Backbone as CSV, one residue per row, in Angstrom:
resi,resn,N_x,N_y,N_z,CA_x,CA_y,CA_z,C_x,C_y,C_z
1,MET,84.533,128.274,85.388,83.227,128.550,85.999,82.891,127.463,87.021
2,ALA,82.460,127.857,88.200,82.184,126.907,89.265,80.957,126.066,88.937
3,LEU,80.962,124.859,89.431,79.821,123.984,89.243,78.623,124.476,90.050
4,ASP,77.444,124.135,89.566,76.211,124.354,90.314,76.377,123.706,91.696
5,ARG,76.092,124.466,92.762,76.269,123.939,94.111,75.440,122.684,94.345
6,ARG,74.322,122.578,93.652,73.485,121.390,93.835,74.216,120.136,93.386
7,ILE,75.065,120.284,92.377,75.824,119.133,91.886,76.886,118.726,92.897
8,VAL,77.587,119.704,93.466,78.609,119.410,94.480,77.967,118.734,95.690
9,GLU,76.816,119.260,96.123,76.136,118.689,97.288,75.592,117.295,96.987
10,LEU,75.128,117.088,95.757,74.671,115.760,95.357,75.827,114.767,95.377
11,TYR,76.993,115.197,94.912,78.156,114.309,94.908,78.567,113.951,96.335
12,ASP,78.507,114.916,97.241,78.814,114.622,98.639,77.817,113.619,99.212
13,GLU,76.550,113.766,98.840,75.544,112.800,99.291,75.854,111.417,98.721
14,TYR,76.242,111.366,97.478,76.590,110.103,96.806,77.764,109.416,97.499
15,THR,78.766,110.191,97.882,79.957,109.576,98.472,79.796,109.250,99.949
16,HIS,78.855,109.880,100.633,78.764,109.678,102.070,77.523,108.932,102.532
17,LYS,76.445,108.918,101.723,75.273,108.190,102.224,75.471,106.688,102.217
18,PRO,76.011,106.008,101.203,76.140,106.507,99.834,74.887,106.185,99.023
19,LEU,74.695,106.933,97.934,73.629,106.650,96.993,74.066,105.563,96.020
20,ASP,73.098,104.780,95.545,73.361,103.881,94.432,73.788,104.721,93.228
21,ARG,74.766,104.236,92.470,75.287,105.042,91.363,74.219,105.370,90.326
22,ARG,73.315,104.446,90.077,72.265,104.723,89.092,71.378,105.872,89.563
23,VAL,71.025,105.869,90.839,70.217,106.960,91.398,70.982,108.275,91.300
24,PHE,72.265,108.224,91.670,73.103,109.421,91.594,73.162,109.971,90.169
25,MET,73.396,109.111,89.190,73.527,109.563,87.811,72.213,110.144,87.288
26,ASN,71.105,109.549,87.664,69.808,110.086,87.231,69.561,111.470,87.816
27,ARG,69.912,111.648,89.085,69.719,112.958,89.707,70.711,113.978,89.144
28,LEU,71.922,113.528,88.871,72.916,114.414,88.270,72.455,114.887,86.898
29,LEU,71.939,113.982,86.096,71.455,114.340,84.762,70.306,115.344,84.848
30,ALA,69.443,115.175,85.836,68.310,116.095,85.990,68.790,117.514,86.288
31,ILE,69.865,117.641,87.064,70.391,118.967,87.382,71.209,119.522,86.225
32,ALA,72.078,118.683,85.656,72.992,119.155,84.607,72.265,119.455,83.299
33,GLY,71.210,118.705,82.998,70.413,118.983,81.809,70.747,118.119,80.613
34,THR,72.020,117.808,80.408,72.436,116.973,79.285,73.465,115.952,79.758
35,THR,73.577,114.880,79.004,74.567,113.856,79.343,75.975,114.438,79.306
36,ALA,76.249,115.271,78.309,77.580,115.865,78.182,77.913,116.739,79.393
37,ALA,76.941,117.521,79.855,77.170,118.391,81.013,77.361,117.561,82.279
38,ALA,76.606,116.472,82.400,76.747,115.598,83.567,78.126,114.945,83.580
39,GLU,78.585,114.490,82.426,79.905,113.851,82.346,81.018,114.851,82.636
40,ALA,80.851,116.081,82.178,81.851,117.113,82.445,81.927,117.432,83.935
41,ALA,80.764,117.504,84.590,80.740,117.762,86.031,81.395,116.627,86.789
42,LEU,81.098,115.404,86.368,81.648,114.238,87.050,83.165,114.193,86.919
43,ALA,83.682,114.615,85.781,85.132,114.629,85.574,85.827,115.582,86.539
44,LEU,85.139,116.639,86.958,85.711,117.594,87.904,85.614,117.119,89.347
45,LEU,84.661,116.224,89.606,84.407,115.808,90.982,85.081,114.488,91.342
46,GLU,85.059,113.539,90.446,85.606,112.222,90.769,87.128,112.261,90.773
47,PRO,87.749,111.460,91.633,89.210,111.492,91.733,89.898,111.033,90.459
48,ASN,90.937,111.769,90.105,91.798,111.390,88.986,93.162,111.068,89.584
49,TYR,93.438,109.793,89.754,94.637,109.397,90.482,95.929,109.661,89.719
50,ALA,95.814,110.043,88.468,97.005,110.465,87.731,97.600,111.723,88.342
51,HIS,96.763,112.454,89.099,97.234,113.675,89.753,97.825,113.406,91.138
52,ALA,97.771,112.142,91.588,98.213,111.814,92.944,99.713,111.551,92.975
53,GLN,100.476,112.533,92.572,101.913,112.321,92.430,102.716,113.537,92.853
54,GLN,102.365,114.161,93.955,103.200,115.263,94.433,104.594,114.757,94.801
55,VAL,104.648,113.525,95.300,105.925,112.885,95.612,105.957,111.532,94.919
56,ALA,106.944,111.310,94.081,107.030,110.050,93.333,107.362,108.888,94.267
57,PRO,106.838,107.703,93.980,107.145,106.543,94.830,108.636,106.230,94.927
58,ASP,109.390,106.566,93.887,110.830,106.283,93.902,111.665,107.520,94.234
59,ASP,111.056,108.507,94.876,111.803,109.700,95.288,113.027,109.278,96.107
60,ALA,114.180,109.833,95.780,115.437,109.400,96.396,115.527,109.725,97.881
61,ARG,114.655,110.583,98.379,114.733,110.989,99.785,113.971,110.062,100.732
62,ILE,113.226,109.100,100.168,112.375,108.241,101.001,112.552,106.778,100.603
63,THR,112.097,105.903,101.491,112.003,104.483,101.193,110.551,104.066,101.398
64,ALA,109.933,103.553,100.349,108.524,103.163,100.402,108.397,101.668,100.149
65,SER,107.520,101.025,100.911,107.331,99.584,100.744,105.934,99.184,101.194
66,ARG,105.492,98.022,100.699,104.236,97.462,101.166,104.434,96.907,102.572
67,PHE,103.433,97.102,103.400,103.512,96.747,104.811,102.564,95.589,105.085
68,ASP,103.051,94.557,105.734,102.227,93.380,106.032,102.770,92.753,107.313
69,GLN,102.151,93.066,108.436,102.598,92.529,109.721,101.385,92.222,110.591
70,THR,101.620,91.369,111.567,100.604,91.085,112.573,101.128,91.589,113.912
71,VAL,100.342,92.408,114.572,100.716,92.995,115.858,99.631,92.645,116.869
72,ASP,100.024,91.974,117.932,99.062,91.558,118.964,97.872,90.806,118.374
73,GLY,98.166,89.978,117.370,97.121,89.168,116.756,96.275,89.889,115.730
74,VAL,96.584,91.153,115.447,95.802,91.944,114.481,96.592,92.038,113.174
75,ALA,96.001,91.574,112.088,96.655,91.638,110.783,96.586,93.054,110.236
76,LEU,97.745,93.583,109.865,97.845,94.944,109.338,98.462,94.893,107.944
77,LYS,97.867,95.635,107.028,98.447,95.788,105.695,98.360,97.257,105.302
78,GLY,99.324,97.694,104.520,99.299,99.089,104.114,100.534,99.481,103.348
79,TYR,100.943,100.725,103.558,102.011,101.350,102.777,102.890,102.106,103.757
80,LEU,104.128,101.670,103.906,105.050,102.244,104.878,106.105,103.077,104.164
81,VAL,106.292,104.313,104.613,107.274,105.206,103.995,108.106,105.853,105.097
82,THR,109.426,105.820,104.924,110.337,106.430,105.891,111.314,107.353,105.176
83,PRO,111.775,108.394,105.862,112.850,109.215,105.290,114.147,108.402,105.258
84,LYS,114.998,108.671,104.288,116.280,107.969,104.244,117.265,108.523,105.265
85,ALA,117.084,109.750,105.648,117.959,110.337,106.669,117.737,109.630,107.992
86,GLU,118.825,109.246,108.645,118.734,108.537,109.916,118.515,109.539,111.050
87,ALA,117.479,109.272,111.847,117.171,110.139,112.996,116.057,109.492,113.796
88,LYS,115.967,109.844,115.055,114.803,109.463,115.845,113.625,110.310,115.374
89,ARG,112.506,109.684,115.140,111.368,110.442,114.604,110.054,109.846,115.107
90,GLY,109.057,110.694,115.108,107.724,110.247,115.463,107.087,109.461,114.338
91,GLY,106.140,108.626,114.700,105.370,107.882,113.709,104.032,108.539,113.484
92,VAL,103.560,108.513,112.233,102.248,109.074,111.911,101.433,108.028,111.148
93,LEU,100.281,107.719,111.685,99.320,106.846,111.023,98.444,107.702,110.118
94,VAL,98.433,107.383,108.823,97.633,108.116,107.840,96.376,107.297,107.555
95,ILE,95.207,107.899,107.796,93.939,107.161,107.692,93.128,107.693,106.520
96,HIS,92.784,106.796,105.653,92.156,107.122,104.370,90.698,107.547,104.488
97,GLU,90.189,108.051,103.375,88.771,108.376,103.225,87.985,107.082,103.044
98,ASN,86.699,107.222,102.718,85.881,106.028,102.527,86.025,105.435,101.128
99,ARG,87.176,105.669,100.518,87.552,104.956,99.288,88.686,103.982,99.555
100,GLY,89.156,103.934,100.782,90.219,103.015,101.137,91.604,103.560,100.823
101,LEU,92.577,102.672,100.883,93.969,103.048,100.648,94.204,103.118,99.142
102,ASN,94.131,104.328,98.614,94.246,104.530,97.166,95.493,105.364,96.850
103,PRO,95.779,105.616,95.573,96.998,106.358,95.232,97.106,107.736,95.875
104,HIS,95.989,108.415,96.087,96.041,109.728,96.737,96.545,109.605,98.173
105,ILE,96.016,108.655,98.930,96.437,108.485,100.320,97.878,107.994,100.377
106,GLU,98.286,107.176,99.424,99.693,106.773,99.377,100.597,107.983,99.136
107,ASP,100.149,108.916,98.313,100.928,110.131,98.088,100.995,110.979,99.352
108,ILE,99.877,111.087,100.064,99.877,111.797,101.344,100.875,111.140,102.301
109,THR,100.948,109.830,102.293,101.880,109.110,103.163,103.321,109.442,102.794
110,ARG,103.600,109.518,101.505,104.952,109.907,101.078,105.264,111.344,101.477
111,ARG,104.308,112.233,101.342,104.519,113.628,101.747,104.838,113.709,103.236
112,MET,104.135,112.900,104.022,104.357,112.914,105.463,105.763,112.428,105.791
113,ALA,106.243,111.415,105.082,107.610,110.932,105.307,108.630,112.002,104.950
114,LEU,108.364,112.754,103.893,109.287,113.826,103.523,109.370,114.913,104.591
115,GLU,108.355,114.998,105.423,108.368,115.971,106.520,109.140,115.457,107.729
116,GLY,109.654,114.222,107.638,110.506,113.710,108.702,109.902,112.651,109.593
117,PHE,108.729,112.128,109.238,108.057,111.118,110.047,108.205,109.724,109.438
118,THR,108.059,108.701,110.279,107.756,107.365,109.780,106.258,107.348,109.529
119,ALA,105.845,107.178,108.286,104.433,107.317,107.913,103.875,105.976,107.463
120,LEU,102.758,105.607,108.031,102.094,104.350,107.685,100.684,104.631,107.204
121,GLY,100.457,104.414,105.907,99.113,104.473,105.358,98.494,103.096,105.490
122,LEU,97.595,102.931,106.432,97.035,101.613,106.732,95.778,101.371,105.911
123,ASP,95.627,100.143,105.435,94.410,99.748,104.722,93.437,99.169,105.737
124,PHE,92.503,99.985,106.187,91.555,99.548,107.194,90.511,98.576,106.657
125,LEU,90.490,98.375,105.343,89.583,97.381,104.757,90.208,95.990,104.717
126,THR,91.371,95.825,105.306,92.050,94.525,105.309,91.164,93.390,105.832
127,PRO,90.378,93.583,106.910,89.522,92.476,107.374,88.476,92.048,106.345
128,LEU,88.205,92.897,105.371,87.203,92.588,104.338,87.858,92.290,102.994
129,GLY,89.141,91.991,103.015,89.829,91.621,101.787,90.681,92.706,101.179
130,GLY,90.710,93.878,101.786,91.531,94.968,101.273,90.765,95.906,100.366
131,THR,91.389,97.022,100.038,90.746,98.054,99.224,90.603,97.605,97.774
132,PRO,89.376,97.581,97.236,89.196,97.279,95.819,89.661,98.448,94.953
133,THR,89.958,98.172,93.697,90.359,99.253,92.792,89.179,100.139,92.411
134,ASP,87.976,99.617,92.442,86.771,100.383,92.109,86.317,101.173,93.334
135,PRO,86.308,102.520,93.264,85.919,103.322,94.434,84.520,103.012,94.947
136,ASP,83.570,102.722,94.046,82.218,102.394,94.487,82.202,101.100,95.287
137,ALA,82.986,100.126,94.844,83.076,98.863,95.583,83.714,99.090,96.946
138,ALA,84.691,99.984,97.003,85.323,100.298,98.290,84.325,100.950,99.231
139,ARG,83.595,101.947,98.746,82.612,102.630,99.590,81.587,101.655,100.150
140,ALA,81.191,100.680,99.330,80.162,99.733,99.753,80.618,98.849,100.903
141,LEU,81.925,98.728,101.103,82.440,97.871,102.171,82.402,98.526,103.548
142,PHE,82.445,99.842,103.590,82.611,100.505,104.889,81.475,100.242,105.871
143,PRO,80.209,100.172,105.434,79.162,99.839,106.404,79.326,98.454,107.014
144,GLN,80.117,97.598,106.360,80.331,96.235,106.864,81.525,96.157,107.819
145,LEU,82.238,97.258,107.988,83.464,97.259,108.782,83.131,97.572,110.244
146,PRO,83.291,96.617,111.158,82.929,96.867,112.558,83.807,97.946,113.188
147,ALA,83.205,98.779,114.004,83.956,99.856,114.669,85.089,99.291,115.511
148,GLU,84.860,98.133,116.128,85.914,97.556,116.970,87.112,97.095,116.142
149,ALA,86.868,96.709,114.873,87.977,96.316,113.998,88.814,97.526,113.620
150,VAL,88.161,98.672,113.444,88.884,99.908,113.132,89.791,100.294,114.295
151,VAL,89.242,100.284,115.491,90.030,100.657,116.676,91.162,99.657,116.904
152,ALA,90.882,98.366,116.718,91.918,97.348,116.926,93.076,97.529,115.955
153,GLN,92.754,97.802,114.690,93.819,98.027,113.714,94.604,99.298,114.040
154,GLY,93.896,100.346,114.399,94.577,101.595,114.738,95.484,101.442,115.941
155,ARG,95.001,100.759,116.969,95.812,100.545,118.167,97.065,99.742,117.837
156,ALA,96.910,98.687,117.050,98.054,97.846,116.680,99.054,98.619,115.822
157,ALA,98.547,99.438,114.912,99.443,100.222,114.055,100.231,101.240,114.861
158,LEU,99.580,101.895,115.801,100.274,102.868,116.650,101.321,102.175,117.519
159,LYS,101.009,100.967,117.997,101.994,100.221,118.785,103.221,99.888,117.933
160,TYR,102.978,99.476,116.677,104.110,99.192,115.778,104.976,100.443,115.599
161,LEU,104.343,101.583,115.331,105.098,102.810,115.094,105.887,103.235,116.328
162,THR,105.320,103.021,117.497,105.989,103.408,118.743,107.187,102.511,119.048
163,SER,107.081,101.248,118.651,108.092,100.258,119.036,109.282,100.183,118.094
164,ARG,109.263,100.888,116.989,110.389,100.850,116.055,111.665,101.392,116.725
165,PRO,112.817,100.861,116.356,114.065,101.356,116.964,114.374,102.812,116.645
166,ASP,113.788,103.335,115.550,114.037,104.737,115.187,112.949,105.674,115.726
167,ALA,112.083,105.163,116.604,110.935,105.947,117.067,111.274,106.815,118.271
168,THR,110.602,107.955,118.351,110.719,108.806,119.537,109.899,108.248,120.692
169,GLY,109.002,107.334,120.375,108.108,106.796,121.396,106.758,107.479,121.417
170,ARG,106.582,108.487,120.564,105.292,109.184,120.487,104.754,109.109,119.064
171,THR,103.449,108.977,118.956,102.824,108.794,117.646,101.671,109.763,117.432
172,GLY,101.434,110.049,116.168,100.306,110.879,115.775,99.475,110.166,114.736
173,ALA,98.332,110.735,114.430,97.465,110.205,113.374,96.836,111.372,112.639
174,VAL,96.682,111.208,111.340,95.965,112.196,110.535,94.982,111.440,109.655
175,GLY,93.754,111.935,109.598,92.737,111.239,108.822,91.852,112.198,108.060
176,PHE,91.300,111.691,106.977,90.517,112.498,106.049,89.129,111.887,105.875
177,CYS,88.100,112.705,106.078,86.713,112.256,105.880,86.440,111.086,106.836
178,TRP,86.171,109.888,106.342,86.005,108.720,107.214,87.197,108.588,108.145
179,GLY,88.375,108.837,107.611,89.586,108.756,108.419,89.652,109.816,109.494
180,GLY,89.078,110.995,109.238,89.036,112.031,110.263,88.191,111.597,111.446
181,GLY,87.032,111.009,111.151,86.206,110.469,112.228,86.921,109.356,112.970
182,SER,87.703,108.562,112.230,88.445,107.467,112.859,89.542,107.992,113.782
183,VAL,90.166,109.122,113.436,91.140,109.739,114.342,90.456,110.099,115.655
184,ASN,89.258,110.671,115.574,88.523,110.986,116.800,88.229,109.735,117.611
185,ASP,87.849,108.646,116.932,87.552,107.400,117.635,88.802,106.828,118.299
186,LEU,89.944,106.915,117.623,91.191,106.443,118.224,91.572,107.306,119.422
187,ALA,91.312,108.593,119.326,91.652,109.493,120.432,90.912,109.107,121.713
188,VAL,89.654,108.677,121.577,88.896,108.308,122.782,89.195,106.883,123.241
189,SER,89.787,106.051,122.357,89.967,104.632,122.670,91.407,104.222,122.918
190,VAL,92.365,105.001,122.409,93.773,104.619,122.485,94.550,105.748,123.166
191,PRO,94.758,105.645,124.476,95.419,106.741,125.200,96.862,106.959,124.780
192,GLU,97.467,105.982,124.086,98.850,106.132,123.641,98.993,107.133,122.499
193,LEU,97.907,107.487,121.830,97.969,108.478,120.755,98.363,109.830,121.335
194,SER,99.430,110.429,120.783,99.917,111.706,121.309,99.259,112.914,120.649
195,ALA,99.012,112.819,119.329,98.468,113.960,118.590,97.600,113.457,117.448
196,GLY,96.462,114.070,117.263,95.560,113.664,116.189,95.117,114.856,115.368
197,VAL,95.137,114.686,114.047,94.680,115.737,113.135,93.483,115.214,112.363
198,VAL,92.385,115.949,112.468,91.125,115.566,111.838,90.850,116.497,110.669
199,PHE,90.770,115.924,109.465,90.322,116.677,108.298,88.895,116.263,107.981
200,TYR,87.978,117.228,108.071,86.560,117.058,107.741,86.044,115.672,108.137
201,GLY,86.157,115.409,109.464,85.676,114.146,110.015,84.603,114.381,111.053
202,ARG,83.761,113.389,111.237,82.683,113.486,112.219,83.238,113.462,113.639
203,SER,82.435,113.940,114.566,82.809,113.935,115.974,82.678,112.520,116.543
204,PRO,83.381,112.238,117.659,83.221,110.940,118.312,82.005,110.947,119.226
205,ASP,81.805,109.846,119.915,80.788,109.776,120.961,81.167,110.804,122.034
206,LEU,80.338,111.826,122.200,80.689,112.917,123.105,80.823,112.457,124.563
207,ALA,80.135,111.387,124.907,80.239,110.883,126.280,81.629,110.334,126.571
208,LYS,82.375,109.995,125.509,83.712,109.418,125.695,84.829,110.458,125.581
209,VAL,84.480,111.692,125.292,85.495,112.735,125.118,86.433,112.862,126.325
210,PRO,85.953,112.729,127.580,86.880,112.838,128.716,87.991,111.792,128.715
211,GLN,87.870,110.731,127.910,88.910,109.701,127.832,90.098,110.136,126.965
212,ILE,89.942,111.212,126.204,90.983,111.637,125.263,92.232,112.100,126.014
213,LYS,93.384,111.613,125.578,94.671,112.043,126.114,95.473,112.845,125.085
214,ALA,95.158,112.671,123.806,95.912,113.314,122.731,95.544,114.790,122.603
215,ARG,96.501,115.554,122.063,96.185,116.899,121.588,95.534,116.759,120.220
216,LEU,94.556,117.604,119.916,93.809,117.474,118.670,93.826,118.759,117.859
217,LEU,93.937,118.600,116.549,93.765,119.687,115.589,92.623,119.273,114.679
218,ILE,91.535,120.038,114.720,90.322,119.699,113.973,90.142,120.728,112.868
219,GLN,90.142,120.274,111.614,90.083,121.183,110.469,88.861,120.833,109.608
220,GLN,87.942,121.786,109.529,86.701,121.575,108.800,86.555,122.596,107.671
221,ALA,85.641,122.310,106.767,85.356,123.183,105.628,84.023,123.883,105.848
222,SER,83.973,125.182,105.612,82.766,125.951,105.934,81.536,125.471,105.160
223,ARG,81.738,124.978,103.944,80.591,124.528,103.138,80.134,123.119,103.507
224,ASP,80.881,122.477,104.370,80.547,121.122,104.814,79.617,121.249,106.019
225,THR,78.386,121.683,105.773,77.508,122.131,106.847,77.187,121.032,107.854
226,ARG,77.057,119.795,107.396,76.716,118.699,108.314,77.777,118.568,109.410
227,LEU,79.042,118.611,109.024,80.118,118.449,110.003,80.354,119.717,110.806
228,VAL,80.215,120.869,110.166,80.391,122.135,110.890,79.338,122.272,111.986
229,GLN,78.143,121.784,111.724,77.086,121.862,112.738,77.353,120.976,113.943
230,MET,78.179,119.937,113.760,78.547,119.075,114.890,79.595,119.714,115.796
231,LEU,80.343,120.653,115.242,81.540,121.144,115.926,81.275,121.838,117.259
232,PRO,80.261,122.709,117.391,80.076,123.390,118.684,79.894,122.440,119.858
233,ASP,79.111,121.381,119.682,78.909,120.432,120.776,80.198,119.685,121.094
234,TYR,80.972,119.367,120.058,82.251,118.686,120.272,83.210,119.608,121.028
235,GLU,83.273,120.853,120.619,84.150,121.807,121.318,83.720,121.988,122.767
236,LYS,82.439,122.038,122.993,81.941,122.177,124.366,82.408,121.013,125.223
237,ALA,82.336,119.793,124.669,82.773,118.601,125.409,84.283,118.610,125.630
238,LEU,85.033,119.047,124.624,86.494,119.119,124.765,86.895,120.127,125.840
239,LYS,86.244,121.269,125.838,86.547,122.286,126.849,86.180,121.800,128.245
240,ALA,85.035,121.147,128.361,84.598,120.657,129.670,85.564,119.624,130.232
241,ALA,86.188,118.848,129.332,87.130,117.812,129.755,88.569,118.318,129.812
242,ASP,88.767,119.598,129.511,90.090,120.230,129.548,91.077,119.538,128.603
243,ILE,90.578,119.207,127.409,91.416,118.588,126.374,92.082,119.695,125.562
244,GLN,93.384,119.548,125.297,94.083,120.529,124.462,93.700,120.305,122.997
245,TYR,93.154,121.340,122.377,92.723,121.192,120.991,92.718,122.548,120.308
246,GLU,92.702,122.489,118.986,92.470,123.676,118.162,91.493,123.280,117.071
247,ALA,90.494,124.089,116.836,89.509,123.822,115.788,89.494,124.979,114.805
248,ILE,89.555,124.656,113.526,89.585,125.662,112.466,88.529,125.308,111.428
249,VAL,87.716,126.284,111.069,86.775,126.129,109.962,87.251,127.055,108.847
250,TYR,87.724,126.469,107.771,88.261,127.267,106.673,87.122,127.830,105.819
251,PRO,87.152,129.138,105.536,86.051,129.759,104.793,86.067,129.407,103.312
252,ASP,84.865,129.320,102.761,84.676,129.223,101.303,85.341,127.999,100.678
253,VAL,85.386,126.881,101.403,85.921,125.649,100.831,84.961,124.504,101.114
254,ASP,85.112,123.451,100.290,84.253,122.279,100.376,84.934,121.157,101.141
255,HIS,84.120,120.203,101.548,84.613,118.920,102.025,85.644,118.396,101.015
256,ALA,86.715,117.796,101.519,87.783,117.230,100.671,88.638,118.301,100.007
257,PHE,88.754,119.468,100.642,89.556,120.537,100.037,91.042,120.181,99.950
258,MET,91.488,119.142,100.679,92.886,118.707,100.604,93.142,117.738,99.453
259,ASN,92.095,117.215,98.866,92.249,116.134,97.884,92.511,116.698,96.499
260,ASP,93.778,116.707,96.103,94.149,117.312,94.824,93.814,116.445,93.618
261,THR,93.203,115.292,93.826,92.762,114.476,92.692,91.330,114.818,92.279
262,SER,90.655,115.682,93.046,89.285,116.104,92.737,89.305,117.595,92.424
263,ALA,89.318,117.921,91.151,89.579,119.296,90.716,88.580,120.305,91.272
264,GLU,87.316,119.946,91.375,86.297,120.902,91.779,86.391,121.247,93.268
265,ARG,86.693,120.285,94.109,86.660,120.527,95.547,88.024,120.917,96.126
266,TYR,89.091,120.587,95.439,90.437,120.914,95.921,90.636,122.421,95.940
267,ASN,91.218,122.899,97.030,91.554,124.319,97.132,93.029,124.413,97.506
268,ALA,93.866,124.789,96.545,95.321,124.731,96.723,95.798,125.615,97.867
269,ALA,95.277,126.824,97.967,95.738,127.751,98.997,95.390,127.249,100.399
270,THR,94.155,126.796,100.558,93.740,126.281,101.863,94.467,124.990,102.193
271,ALA,94.652,124.142,101.188,95.375,122.886,101.408,96.794,123.154,101.890
272,LYS,97.453,124.115,101.300,98.819,124.455,101.707,98.848,124.933,103.149
273,GLN,97.902,125.780,103.499,97.834,126.315,104.860,97.535,125.205,105.872
274,ALA,96.576,124.351,105.536,96.189,123.276,106.445,97.308,122.250,106.612
275,TRP,98.029,121.990,105.520,99.133,121.030,105.596,100.252,121.565,106.503
276,ALA,100.582,122.838,106.362,101.627,123.427,107.208,101.234,123.334,108.681
277,ARG,99.981,123.605,108.989,99.516,123.495,110.371,99.594,122.043,110.854
278,THR,99.219,121.129,109.976,99.232,119.709,110.318,100.639,119.244,110.661
279,VAL,101.596,119.583,109.814,102.980,119.149,110.015,103.544,119.726,111.308
280,ALA,103.335,121.016,111.528,103.846,121.654,112.748,103.222,121.022,113.990
281,PHE,101.937,120.743,113.918,101.214,120.159,115.050,101.738,118.759,115.350
282,LEU,101.935,117.947,114.317,102.397,116.586,114.520,103.866,116.548,114.963
283,LYS,104.668,117.458,114.470,106.057,117.508,114.935,106.118,117.826,116.416
284,ALA,105.338,118.790,116.836,105.312,119.148,118.259,104.772,117.996,119.102
285,GLY,103.774,117.297,118.567,103.134,116.231,119.337,103.907,114.937,119.409
286,THR,104.827,114.721,118.443,105.534,113.437,118.405,107.037,113.574,118.683
287,GLY,107.487,114.795,118.964,108.908,114.983,119.255,109.789,114.804,118.050
288,THR,109.292,115.205,116.881,110.042,115.081,115.636,110.692,116.430,115.307
289,ALA,111.980,116.419,115.058,112.708,117.668,114.776,112.341,118.204,113.408
């Protein structure tokens, strides 16, 4: 049985405003009616990282390692995964949600490597000490993260991916939630980006849209009304600037429909469809066979 929509919307408010956890729990209890019902709802909504294992870290087809380099004076840390098969391939920067670089995003990075890319899941909270294990503590750091630090890290990471000896010379980025908005910001700020995939992310500064050089794939959820309402103005700006893009609003799904660690919001069928589109788009954009 589906959760009360008010609970799903409250959880989205909690994760994106964000609400203080005590305030969130009090409001959740008021809707759910009992502590047991509130706890059951929370178990369906909050990430369970035990499920973040579509691809095992020791999968024989990939090589995964912790990443720690400085590029153009910018300190980068994250999770680097490459296919074991030798070939020239595009690089893909994987940008996390507002929980930071967690096991789910690391799994997404491994999945991307299995598709034939050099995949880098970057920890954008590195300037603030890195991603904490507590998701609430991670969320609390994002308002402290300067926009220029995000762009600087993204630019440096894309330069690293482009400069590898196994690189095609073209790079893509895929981001989720906060990361989706960050893909848009990189598109307007880093002309070297070849292809960007936005999953349920906010639009960039529309005045800067004419600066975009990358092809874009924008994927939103129909129930994510705040972001869907932004889309028409963004599309208008993209069309006016003659930017190559595709925008898709998937019906009857929630924000975070790709996140298989959140049972209530994950939609397997839509996730499969969106992932196939993402991979095809990034392969075309980065020259990856």
